[in-house]
PyMOL Python script that loads the backbone (N, CA, C, O; Angstrom):
from pymol import cmd

cmd.read_pdbstr("""\
ATOM      1  N   MET A   1       7.688   6.090  19.084  1.00  0.00           N
ATOM      2  CA  MET A   1       7.408   5.405  17.839  1.00  0.00           C
ATOM      3  C   MET A   1       6.314   4.370  18.088  1.00  0.00           C
ATOM      4  O   MET A   1       6.394   3.578  19.027  1.00  0.00           O
ATOM      5  N   ALA A   2       5.309   4.388  17.247  1.00  0.00           N
ATOM      6  CA  ALA A   2       4.217   3.425  17.331  1.00  0.00           C
ATOM      7  C   ALA A   2       4.441   2.304  16.322  1.00  0.00           C
ATOM      8  O   ALA A   2       5.093   2.491  15.295  1.00  0.00           O
ATOM      9  N   LYS A   3       3.889   1.140  16.638  1.00  0.00           N
ATOM     10  CA  LYS A   3       3.852   0.031  15.677  1.00  0.00           C
ATOM     11  C   LYS A   3       2.455   0.016  15.085  1.00  0.00           C
ATOM     12  O   LYS A   3       1.466  -0.048  15.816  1.00  0.00           O
ATOM     13  N   ILE A   4       2.371   0.074  13.759  1.00  0.00           N
ATOM     14  CA  ILE A   4       1.085   0.206  13.078  1.00  0.00           C
ATOM     15  C   ILE A   4       0.920  -0.906  12.055  1.00  0.00           C
ATOM     16  O   ILE A   4       1.831  -1.179  11.272  1.00  0.00           O
ATOM     17  N   LEU A   5      -0.251  -1.549  12.063  1.00  0.00           N
ATOM     18  CA  LEU A   5      -0.617  -2.522  11.036  1.00  0.00           C
ATOM     19  C   LEU A   5      -1.782  -1.942  10.255  1.00  0.00           C
ATOM     20  O   LEU A   5      -2.830  -1.633  10.822  1.00  0.00           O
ATOM     21  N   ILE A   6      -1.594  -1.797   8.951  1.00  0.00           N
ATOM     22  CA  ILE A   6      -2.624  -1.252   8.077  1.00  0.00           C
ATOM     23  C   ILE A   6      -3.179  -2.396   7.245  1.00  0.00           C
ATOM     24  O   ILE A   6      -2.421  -3.165   6.654  1.00  0.00           O
ATOM     25  N   THR A   7      -4.498  -2.510   7.199  1.00  0.00           N
ATOM     26  CA  THR A   7      -5.151  -3.581   6.447  1.00  0.00           C
ATOM     27  C   THR A   7      -5.764  -3.026   5.166  1.00  0.00           C
ATOM     28  O   THR A   7      -6.412  -1.980   5.172  1.00  0.00           O
ATOM     29  N   SER A   8      -5.550  -3.740   4.081  1.00  0.00           N
ATOM     30  CA  SER A   8      -6.094  -3.336   2.782  1.00  0.00           C
ATOM     31  C   SER A   8      -6.967  -4.457   2.225  1.00  0.00           C
ATOM     32  O   SER A   8      -6.550  -5.614   2.173  1.00  0.00           O
ATOM     33  N   THR A   9      -8.181  -4.101   1.809  1.00  0.00           N
ATOM     34  CA  THR A   9      -9.104  -5.099   1.265  1.00  0.00           C
ATOM     35  C   THR A   9      -9.522  -4.781  -0.173  1.00  0.00           C
ATOM     36  O   THR A   9     -10.383  -5.461  -0.731  1.00  0.00           O
ATOM     37  N   HIS A  10      -8.921  -3.757  -0.775  1.00  0.00           N
ATOM     38  CA  HIS A  10      -9.347  -3.338  -2.112  1.00  0.00           C
ATOM     39  C   HIS A  10      -8.237  -3.495  -3.134  1.00  0.00           C
ATOM     40  O   HIS A  10      -7.057  -3.325  -2.828  1.00  0.00           O
ATOM     41  N   GLY A  11      -8.637  -3.823  -4.351  1.00  0.00           N
ATOM     42  CA  GLY A  11      -7.706  -3.968  -5.461  1.00  0.00           C
ATOM     43  C   GLY A  11      -8.085  -3.035  -6.584  1.00  0.00           C
ATOM     44  O   GLY A  11      -8.466  -1.889  -6.345  1.00  0.00           O
ATOM     45  N   SER A  12      -7.985  -3.519  -7.811  1.00  0.00           N
ATOM     46  CA  SER A  12      -8.210  -2.674  -8.988  1.00  0.00           C
ATOM     47  C   SER A  12      -9.657  -2.207  -9.140  1.00  0.00           C
ATOM     48  O   SER A  12      -9.923  -1.278  -9.902  1.00  0.00           O
ATOM     49  N   GLU A  13     -10.593  -2.831  -8.431  1.00  0.00           N
ATOM     50  CA  GLU A  13     -11.995  -2.408  -8.538  1.00  0.00           C
ATOM     51  C   GLU A  13     -12.216  -1.030  -7.915  1.00  0.00           C
ATOM     52  O   GLU A  13     -13.184  -0.349  -8.252  1.00  0.00           O
ATOM     53  N   ASP A  14     -11.323  -0.614  -7.007  1.00  0.00           N
ATOM     54  CA  ASP A  14     -11.410   0.713  -6.393  1.00  0.00           C
ATOM     55  C   ASP A  14      -9.991   1.241  -6.217  1.00  0.00           C
ATOM     56  O   ASP A  14      -9.398   1.078  -5.150  1.00  0.00           O
ATOM     57  N   PRO A  15      -9.448   1.863  -7.237  1.00  0.00           N
ATOM     58  CA  PRO A  15      -8.046   2.276  -7.222  1.00  0.00           C
ATOM     59  C   PRO A  15      -7.664   3.183  -6.052  1.00  0.00           C
ATOM     60  O   PRO A  15      -6.573   3.055  -5.496  1.00  0.00           O
ATOM     61  N   THR A  16      -8.557   4.095  -5.680  1.00  0.00           N
ATOM     62  CA  THR A  16      -8.216   5.006  -4.586  1.00  0.00           C
ATOM     63  C   THR A  16      -8.117   4.258  -3.269  1.00  0.00           C
ATOM     64  O   THR A  16      -7.184   4.484  -2.498  1.00  0.00           O
ATOM     65  N   ARG A  17      -9.052   3.382  -3.005  1.00  0.00           N
ATOM     66  CA  ARG A  17      -8.984   2.597  -1.766  1.00  0.00           C
ATOM     67  C   ARG A  17      -7.830   1.603  -1.780  1.00  0.00           C
ATOM     68  O   ARG A  17      -7.324   1.226  -0.723  1.00  0.00           O
ATOM     69  N   ALA A  18      -7.416   1.181  -2.952  1.00  0.00           N
ATOM     70  CA  ALA A  18      -6.256   0.289  -3.056  1.00  0.00           C
ATOM     71  C   ALA A  18      -4.973   1.038  -2.711  1.00  0.00           C
ATOM     72  O   ALA A  18      -4.049   0.456  -2.144  1.00  0.00           O
ATOM     73  N   GLY A  19      -4.911   2.311  -3.046  1.00  0.00           N
ATOM     74  CA  GLY A  19      -3.715   3.101  -2.801  1.00  0.00           C
ATOM     75  C   GLY A  19      -3.620   3.684  -1.399  1.00  0.00           C
ATOM     76  O   GLY A  19      -2.518   3.915  -0.901  1.00  0.00           O
ATOM     77  N   LEU A  20      -4.751   3.924  -0.762  1.00  0.00           N
ATOM     78  CA  LEU A  20      -4.751   4.576   0.546  1.00  0.00           C
ATOM     79  C   LEU A  20      -3.892   3.882   1.604  1.00  0.00           C
ATOM     80  O   LEU A  20      -3.138   4.564   2.298  1.00  0.00           O
ATOM     81  N   PRO A  21      -3.970   2.567   1.759  1.00  0.00           N
ATOM     82  CA  PRO A  21      -3.149   1.932   2.796  1.00  0.00           C
ATOM     83  C   PRO A  21      -1.656   2.155   2.592  1.00  0.00           C
ATOM     84  O   PRO A  21      -0.908   2.313   3.557  1.00  0.00           O
ATOM     85  N   PHE A  22      -1.226   2.168   1.335  1.00  0.00           N
ATOM     86  CA  PHE A  22       0.193   2.370   1.061  1.00  0.00           C
ATOM     87  C   PHE A  22       0.583   3.841   1.242  1.00  0.00           C
ATOM     88  O   PHE A  22       1.727   4.138   1.586  1.00  0.00           O
ATOM     89  N   MET A  23      -0.350   4.752   1.015  1.00  0.00           N
ATOM     90  CA  MET A  23      -0.095   6.172   1.274  1.00  0.00           C
ATOM     91  C   MET A  23      -0.005   6.414   2.777  1.00  0.00           C
ATOM     92  O   MET A  23       0.862   7.157   3.236  1.00  0.00           O
ATOM     93  N   VAL A  24      -0.887   5.796   3.536  1.00  0.00           N
ATOM     94  CA  VAL A  24      -0.852   5.917   4.995  1.00  0.00           C
ATOM     95  C   VAL A  24       0.446   5.321   5.532  1.00  0.00           C
ATOM     96  O   VAL A  24       1.070   5.890   6.428  1.00  0.00           O
ATOM     97  N   ALA A  25       0.850   4.184   4.989  1.00  0.00           N
ATOM     98  CA  ALA A  25       2.105   3.556   5.414  1.00  0.00           C
ATOM     99  C   ALA A  25       3.284   4.480   5.128  1.00  0.00           C
ATOM    100  O   ALA A  25       4.189   4.608   5.953  1.00  0.00           O
ATOM    101  N   LYS A  26       3.277   5.111   3.982  1.00  0.00           N
ATOM    102  CA  LYS A  26       4.359   6.043   3.617  1.00  0.00           C
ATOM    103  C   LYS A  26       4.427   7.181   4.621  1.00  0.00           C
ATOM    104  O   LYS A  26       5.504   7.514   5.115  1.00  0.00           O
ATOM    105  N   GLY A  27       3.288   7.773   4.922  1.00  0.00           N
ATOM    106  CA  GLY A  27       3.242   8.870   5.886  1.00  0.00           C
ATOM    107  C   GLY A  27       3.688   8.444   7.271  1.00  0.00           C
ATOM    108  O   GLY A  27       4.378   9.193   7.962  1.00  0.00           O
ATOM    109  N   ALA A  28       3.301   7.251   7.680  1.00  0.00           N
ATOM    110  CA  ALA A  28       3.681   6.762   9.002  1.00  0.00           C
ATOM    111  C   ALA A  28       5.187   6.525   9.094  1.00  0.00           C
ATOM    112  O   ALA A  28       5.811   6.860  10.101  1.00  0.00           O
ATOM    113  N   VAL A  29       5.768   5.950   8.049  1.00  0.00           N
ATOM    114  CA  VAL A  29       7.219   5.730   8.033  1.00  0.00           C
ATOM    115  C   VAL A  29       7.944   7.067   8.063  1.00  0.00           C
ATOM    116  O   VAL A  29       8.918   7.235   8.796  1.00  0.00           O
ATOM    117  N   GLU A  30       7.473   8.007   7.275  1.00  0.00           N
ATOM    118  CA  GLU A  30       8.090   9.332   7.264  1.00  0.00           C
ATOM    119  C   GLU A  30       7.948  10.031   8.613  1.00  0.00           C
ATOM    120  O   GLU A  30       8.756  10.892   8.960  1.00  0.00           O
ATOM    121  N   GLY A  31       6.916   9.657   9.373  1.00  0.00           N
ATOM    122  CA  GLY A  31       6.711  10.201  10.718  1.00  0.00           C
ATOM    123  C   GLY A  31       7.484   9.457  11.793  1.00  0.00           C
ATOM    124  O   GLY A  31       7.392   9.790  12.975  1.00  0.00           O
ATOM    125  N   GLY A  32       8.250   8.444  11.382  1.00  0.00           N
ATOM    126  CA  GLY A  32       9.100   7.733  12.329  1.00  0.00           C
ATOM    127  C   GLY A  32       8.471   6.514  12.982  1.00  0.00           C
ATOM    128  O   GLY A  32       8.981   6.024  13.989  1.00  0.00           O
ATOM    129  N   HIS A  33       7.383   6.021  12.434  1.00  0.00           N
ATOM    130  CA  HIS A  33       6.709   4.863  13.014  1.00  0.00           C
ATOM    131  C   HIS A  33       7.109   3.572  12.307  1.00  0.00           C
ATOM    132  O   HIS A  33       7.598   3.587  11.178  1.00  0.00           O
ATOM    133  N   GLN A  34       6.892   2.461  12.996  1.00  0.00           N
ATOM    134  CA  GLN A  34       7.152   1.134  12.431  1.00  0.00           C
ATOM    135  C   GLN A  34       5.842   0.627  11.847  1.00  0.00           C
ATOM    136  O   GLN A  34       4.847   0.514  12.562  1.00  0.00           O
ATOM    137  N   VAL A  35       5.834   0.319  10.548  1.00  0.00           N
ATOM    138  CA  VAL A  35       4.590   0.022   9.836  1.00  0.00           C
ATOM    139  C   VAL A  35       4.656  -1.323   9.129  1.00  0.00           C
ATOM    140  O   VAL A  35       5.704  -1.731   8.629  1.00  0.00           O
ATOM    141  N   SER A  36       3.511  -2.002   9.097  1.00  0.00           N
ATOM    142  CA  SER A  36       3.312  -3.211   8.290  1.00  0.00           C
ATOM    143  C   SER A  36       1.985  -3.050   7.561  1.00  0.00           C
ATOM    144  O   SER A  36       1.086  -2.360   8.042  1.00  0.00           O
ATOM    145  N   VAL A  37       1.863  -3.690   6.397  1.00  0.00           N
ATOM    146  CA  VAL A  37       0.618  -3.670   5.634  1.00  0.00           C
ATOM    147  C   VAL A  37       0.167  -5.109   5.432  1.00  0.00           C
ATOM    148  O   VAL A  37       0.965  -5.970   5.059  1.00  0.00           O
ATOM    149  N   ALA A  38      -1.117  -5.370   5.679  1.00  0.00           N
ATOM    150  CA  ALA A  38      -1.702  -6.686   5.414  1.00  0.00           C
ATOM    151  C   ALA A  38      -2.726  -6.528   4.299  1.00  0.00           C
ATOM    152  O   ALA A  38      -3.657  -5.731   4.418  1.00  0.00           O
ATOM    153  N   VAL A  39      -2.558  -7.280   3.221  1.00  0.00           N
ATOM    154  CA  VAL A  39      -3.526  -7.245   2.129  1.00  0.00           C
ATOM    155  C   VAL A  39      -4.351  -8.529   2.186  1.00  0.00           C
ATOM    156  O   VAL A  39      -3.806  -9.631   2.262  1.00  0.00           O
ATOM    157  N   VAL A  40      -5.683  -8.365   2.149  1.00  0.00           N
ATOM    158  CA  VAL A  40      -6.592  -9.508   2.224  1.00  0.00           C
ATOM    159  C   VAL A  40      -7.683  -9.336   1.168  1.00  0.00           C
ATOM    160  O   VAL A  40      -7.884  -8.240   0.644  1.00  0.00           O
ATOM    161  N   GLY A  41      -8.371 -10.408   0.867  1.00  0.00           N
ATOM    162  CA  GLY A  41      -9.457 -10.344  -0.107  1.00  0.00           C
ATOM    163  C   GLY A  41      -8.965  -9.830  -1.444  1.00  0.00           C
ATOM    164  O   GLY A  41      -7.944 -10.285  -1.958  1.00  0.00           O
ATOM    165  N   ASP A  42      -9.708  -8.865  -2.013  1.00  0.00           N
ATOM    166  CA  ASP A  42      -9.318  -8.281  -3.298  1.00  0.00           C
ATOM    167  C   ASP A  42      -7.993  -7.526  -3.213  1.00  0.00           C
ATOM    168  O   ASP A  42      -7.345  -7.298  -4.234  1.00  0.00           O
ATOM    169  N   GLY A  43      -7.588  -7.139  -2.007  1.00  0.00           N
ATOM    170  CA  GLY A  43      -6.321  -6.439  -1.822  1.00  0.00           C
ATOM    171  C   GLY A  43      -5.116  -7.258  -2.233  1.00  0.00           C
ATOM    172  O   GLY A  43      -4.069  -6.700  -2.561  1.00  0.00           O
ATOM    173  N   THR A  44      -5.252  -8.583  -2.221  1.00  0.00           N
ATOM    174  CA  THR A  44      -4.121  -9.433  -2.599  1.00  0.00           C
ATOM    175  C   THR A  44      -3.748  -9.270  -4.071  1.00  0.00           C
ATOM    176  O   THR A  44      -2.621  -9.576  -4.462  1.00  0.00           O
ATOM    177  N   LEU A  45      -4.677  -8.795  -4.882  1.00  0.00           N
ATOM    178  CA  LEU A  45      -4.412  -8.624  -6.307  1.00  0.00           C
ATOM    179  C   LEU A  45      -3.310  -7.607  -6.579  1.00  0.00           C
ATOM    180  O   LEU A  45      -2.650  -7.682  -7.616  1.00  0.00           O
ATOM    181  N   VAL A  46      -3.099  -6.654  -5.665  1.00  0.00           N
ATOM    182  CA  VAL A  46      -2.065  -5.643  -5.893  1.00  0.00           C
ATOM    183  C   VAL A  46      -0.658  -6.216  -5.781  1.00  0.00           C
ATOM    184  O   VAL A  46       0.315  -5.520  -6.073  1.00  0.00           O
ATOM    185  N   MET A  47      -0.537  -7.461  -5.369  1.00  0.00           N
ATOM    186  CA  MET A  47       0.778  -8.088  -5.300  1.00  0.00           C
ATOM    187  C   MET A  47       1.273  -8.500  -6.683  1.00  0.00           C
ATOM    188  O   MET A  47       2.461  -8.765  -6.863  1.00  0.00           O
ATOM    189  N   LYS A  48       0.376  -8.555  -7.652  1.00  0.00           N
ATOM    190  CA  LYS A  48       0.782  -8.857  -9.032  1.00  0.00           C
ATOM    191  C   LYS A  48       1.252  -7.556  -9.680  1.00  0.00           C
ATOM    192  O   LYS A  48       0.525  -6.563  -9.704  1.00  0.00           O
ATOM    193  N   GLN A  49       2.459  -7.578 -10.197  1.00  0.00           N
ATOM    194  CA  GLN A  49       3.061  -6.369 -10.750  1.00  0.00           C
ATOM    195  C   GLN A  49       2.210  -5.739 -11.847  1.00  0.00           C
ATOM    196  O   GLN A  49       2.041  -4.520 -11.863  1.00  0.00           O
ATOM    197  N   ALA A  50       1.680  -6.528 -12.750  1.00  0.00           N
ATOM    198  CA  ALA A  50       0.883  -5.988 -13.860  1.00  0.00           C
ATOM    199  C   ALA A  50      -0.355  -5.247 -13.345  1.00  0.00           C
ATOM    200  O   ALA A  50      -0.724  -4.204 -13.885  1.00  0.00           O
ATOM    201  N   ILE A  51      -0.980  -5.774 -12.325  1.00  0.00           N
ATOM    202  CA  ILE A  51      -2.161  -5.114 -11.753  1.00  0.00           C
ATOM    203  C   ILE A  51      -1.741  -3.855 -11.010  1.00  0.00           C
ATOM    204  O   ILE A  51      -2.351  -2.797 -11.168  1.00  0.00           O
ATOM    205  N   ARG A  52      -0.697  -3.974 -10.199  1.00  0.00           N
ATOM    206  CA  ARG A  52      -0.200  -2.836  -9.419  1.00  0.00           C
ATOM    207  C   ARG A  52       0.154  -1.652 -10.336  1.00  0.00           C
ATOM    208  O   ARG A  52      -0.115  -0.500  -9.998  1.00  0.00           O
ATOM    209  N   GLU A  53       0.752  -1.943 -11.484  1.00  0.00           N
ATOM    210  CA  GLU A  53       1.160  -0.885 -12.405  1.00  0.00           C
ATOM    211  C   GLU A  53      -0.013  -0.243 -13.135  1.00  0.00           C
ATOM    212  O   GLU A  53       0.145   0.802 -13.768  1.00  0.00           O
ATOM    213  N   SER A  54      -1.177  -0.854 -13.053  1.00  0.00           N
ATOM    214  CA  SER A  54      -2.348  -0.290 -13.740  1.00  0.00           C
ATOM    215  C   SER A  54      -3.280   0.465 -12.791  1.00  0.00           C
ATOM    216  O   SER A  54      -4.345   0.921 -13.207  1.00  0.00           O
ATOM    217  N   ILE A  55      -2.892   0.600 -11.531  1.00  0.00           N
ATOM    218  CA  ILE A  55      -3.752   1.250 -10.538  1.00  0.00           C
ATOM    219  C   ILE A  55      -3.278   2.682 -10.299  1.00  0.00           C
ATOM    220  O   ILE A  55      -2.146   2.921  -9.878  1.00  0.00           O
ATOM    221  N   PHE A  56      -4.177   3.625 -10.580  1.00  0.00           N
ATOM    222  CA  PHE A  56      -3.887   5.047 -10.414  1.00  0.00           C
ATOM    223  C   PHE A  56      -4.948   5.672  -9.513  1.00  0.00           C
ATOM    224  O   PHE A  56      -6.002   6.089  -9.992  1.00  0.00           O
ATOM    225  N   PRO A  57      -4.674   5.738  -8.208  1.00  0.00           N
ATOM    226  CA  PRO A  57      -5.646   6.326  -7.273  1.00  0.00           C
ATOM    227  C   PRO A  57      -5.895   7.804  -7.575  1.00  0.00           C
ATOM    228  O   PRO A  57      -5.010   8.501  -8.073  1.00  0.00           O
ATOM    229  N   VAL A  58      -7.090   8.270  -7.275  1.00  0.00           N
ATOM    230  CA  VAL A  58      -7.435   9.676  -7.469  1.00  0.00           C
ATOM    231  C   VAL A  58      -6.802  10.492  -6.341  1.00  0.00           C
ATOM    232  O   VAL A  58      -7.018  10.209  -5.162  1.00  0.00           O
ATOM    233  N   GLY A  59      -6.022  11.500  -6.712  1.00  0.00           N
ATOM    234  CA  GLY A  59      -5.423  12.393  -5.723  1.00  0.00           C
ATOM    235  C   GLY A  59      -4.212  11.842  -4.995  1.00  0.00           C
ATOM    236  O   GLY A  59      -3.715  12.470  -4.061  1.00  0.00           O
ATOM    237  N   LEU A  60      -3.729  10.673  -5.408  1.00  0.00           N
ATOM    238  CA  LEU A  60      -2.565  10.049  -4.783  1.00  0.00           C
ATOM    239  C   LEU A  60      -1.571   9.659  -5.873  1.00  0.00           C
ATOM    240  O   LEU A  60      -1.925   9.610  -7.050  1.00  0.00           O
ATOM    241  N   PRO A  61      -0.327   9.383  -5.482  1.00  0.00           N
ATOM    242  CA  PRO A  61       0.621   8.867  -6.471  1.00  0.00           C
ATOM    243  C   PRO A  61       0.169   7.498  -6.990  1.00  0.00           C
ATOM    244  O   PRO A  61      -0.644   6.826  -6.356  1.00  0.00           O
ATOM    245  N   ALA A  62       0.689   7.102  -8.123  1.00  0.00           N
ATOM    246  CA  ALA A  62       0.384   5.780  -8.679  1.00  0.00           C
ATOM    247  C   ALA A  62       0.754   4.701  -7.661  1.00  0.00           C
ATOM    248  O   ALA A  62       1.711   4.859  -6.903  1.00  0.00           O
ATOM    249  N   LEU A  63       0.002   3.619  -7.647  1.00  0.00           N
ATOM    250  CA  LEU A  63       0.259   2.559  -6.682  1.00  0.00           C
ATOM    251  C   LEU A  63       1.652   1.978  -6.833  1.00  0.00           C
ATOM    252  O   LEU A  63       2.273   1.604  -5.838  1.00  0.00           O
ATOM    253  N   LYS A  64       2.159   1.892  -8.062  1.00  0.00           N
ATOM    254  CA  LYS A  64       3.496   1.337  -8.254  1.00  0.00           C
ATOM    255  C   LYS A  64       4.544   2.181  -7.528  1.00  0.00           C
ATOM    256  O   LYS A  64       5.531   1.636  -7.033  1.00  0.00           O
ATOM    257  N   GLU A  65       4.351   3.496  -7.455  1.00  0.00           N
ATOM    258  CA  GLU A  65       5.279   4.371  -6.742  1.00  0.00           C
ATOM    259  C   GLU A  65       5.171   4.172  -5.234  1.00  0.00           C
ATOM    260  O   GLU A  65       6.184   4.116  -4.537  1.00  0.00           O
ATOM    261  N   LEU A  66       3.944   4.064  -4.733  1.00  0.00           N
ATOM    262  CA  LEU A  66       3.740   3.847  -3.303  1.00  0.00           C
ATOM    263  C   LEU A  66       4.289   2.487  -2.876  1.00  0.00           C
ATOM    264  O   LEU A  66       4.898   2.356  -1.815  1.00  0.00           O
ATOM    265  N   PHE A  67       4.065   1.485  -3.712  1.00  0.00           N
ATOM    266  CA  PHE A  67       4.564   0.144  -3.405  1.00  0.00           C
ATOM    267  C   PHE A  67       6.092   0.139  -3.433  1.00  0.00           C
ATOM    268  O   PHE A  67       6.721  -0.508  -2.596  1.00  0.00           O
ATOM    269  N   GLN A  68       6.688   0.844  -4.372  1.00  0.00           N
ATOM    270  CA  GLN A  68       8.152   0.922  -4.452  1.00  0.00           C
ATOM    271  C   GLN A  68       8.715   1.570  -3.190  1.00  0.00           C
ATOM    272  O   GLN A  68       9.771   1.164  -2.705  1.00  0.00           O
ATOM    273  N   PHE A  69       8.027   2.566  -2.660  1.00  0.00           N
ATOM    274  CA  PHE A  69       8.448   3.190  -1.401  1.00  0.00           C
ATOM    275  C   PHE A  69       8.456   2.135  -0.294  1.00  0.00           C
ATOM    276  O   PHE A  69       9.385   2.074   0.511  1.00  0.00           O
ATOM    277  N   ALA A  70       7.402   1.302  -0.264  1.00  0.00           N
ATOM    278  CA  ALA A  70       7.326   0.241   0.754  1.00  0.00           C
ATOM    279  C   ALA A  70       8.500  -0.715   0.622  1.00  0.00           C
ATOM    280  O   ALA A  70       9.082  -1.118   1.629  1.00  0.00           O
ATOM    281  N   VAL A  71       8.855  -1.082  -0.591  1.00  0.00           N
ATOM    282  CA  VAL A  71       9.974  -1.991  -0.816  1.00  0.00           C
ATOM    283  C   VAL A  71      11.277  -1.335  -0.366  1.00  0.00           C
ATOM    284  O   VAL A  71      12.074  -1.956   0.336  1.00  0.00           O
ATOM    285  N   GLU A  72      11.493  -0.099  -0.762  1.00  0.00           N
ATOM    286  CA  GLU A  72      12.725   0.602  -0.428  1.00  0.00           C
ATOM    287  C   GLU A  72      12.903   0.827   1.075  1.00  0.00           C
ATOM    288  O   GLU A  72      14.028   0.922   1.566  1.00  0.00           O
ATOM    289  N   HIS A  73      11.782   0.912   1.802  1.00  0.00           N
ATOM    290  CA  HIS A  73      11.838   1.168   3.244  1.00  0.00           C
ATOM    291  C   HIS A  73      11.548  -0.088   4.071  1.00  0.00           C
ATOM    292  O   HIS A  73      11.270  -0.008   5.268  1.00  0.00           O
ATOM    293  N   ASN A  74      11.617  -1.239   3.415  1.00  0.00           N
ATOM    294  CA  ASN A  74      11.463  -2.534   4.095  1.00  0.00           C
ATOM    295  C   ASN A  74      10.171  -2.620   4.916  1.00  0.00           C
ATOM    296  O   ASN A  74      10.168  -3.142   6.031  1.00  0.00           O
ATOM    297  N   ILE A  75       9.085  -2.105   4.355  1.00  0.00           N
ATOM    298  CA  ILE A  75       7.788  -2.224   5.013  1.00  0.00           C
ATOM    299  C   ILE A  75       7.258  -3.623   4.720  1.00  0.00           C
ATOM    300  O   ILE A  75       7.048  -3.966   3.557  1.00  0.00           O
ATOM    301  N   PRO A  76       7.036  -4.438   5.750  1.00  0.00           N
ATOM    302  CA  PRO A  76       6.489  -5.768   5.498  1.00  0.00           C
ATOM    303  C   PRO A  76       5.071  -5.695   4.919  1.00  0.00           C
ATOM    304  O   PRO A  76       4.230  -4.937   5.402  1.00  0.00           O
ATOM    305  N   VAL A  77       4.824  -6.485   3.889  1.00  0.00           N
ATOM    306  CA  VAL A  77       3.492  -6.600   3.299  1.00  0.00           C
ATOM    307  C   VAL A  77       3.079  -8.054   3.437  1.00  0.00           C
ATOM    308  O   VAL A  77       3.655  -8.944   2.811  1.00  0.00           O
ATOM    309  N   TYR A  78       2.065  -8.279   4.274  1.00  0.00           N
ATOM    310  CA  TYR A  78       1.579  -9.638   4.535  1.00  0.00           C
ATOM    311  C   TYR A  78       0.404  -9.957   3.640  1.00  0.00           C
ATOM    312  O   TYR A  78      -0.501  -9.138   3.477  1.00  0.00           O
ATOM    313  N   VAL A  79       0.414 -11.156   3.055  1.00  0.00           N
ATOM    314  CA  VAL A  79      -0.668 -11.586   2.163  1.00  0.00           C
ATOM    315  C   VAL A  79      -1.409 -12.729   2.821  1.00  0.00           C
ATOM    316  O   VAL A  79      -2.365 -13.254   2.251  1.00  0.00           O
TER     317      VAL A  79
END
""", "prot")
cmd.dss("prot")
cmd.show_as("cartoon", "prot")
cmd.util.cbc("prot")
cmd.orient("prot")
């Protein structure tokens, strides 16, 4: 099992890049790894529920679903 820190710097200005770190975290947890996510810069905006619920990455699940997975699996999100 690896320990992984994923950094996110994008928010609603780029929905796909905002969702990618949480998709990678989901895959890593499902693969048996220990994961944390750090949001910085514009990435901190996804911590607001209203913004998170309005982000729909292309080709990925909605950010609210990915974030809910992080909450349910106790993935630390550092701001």
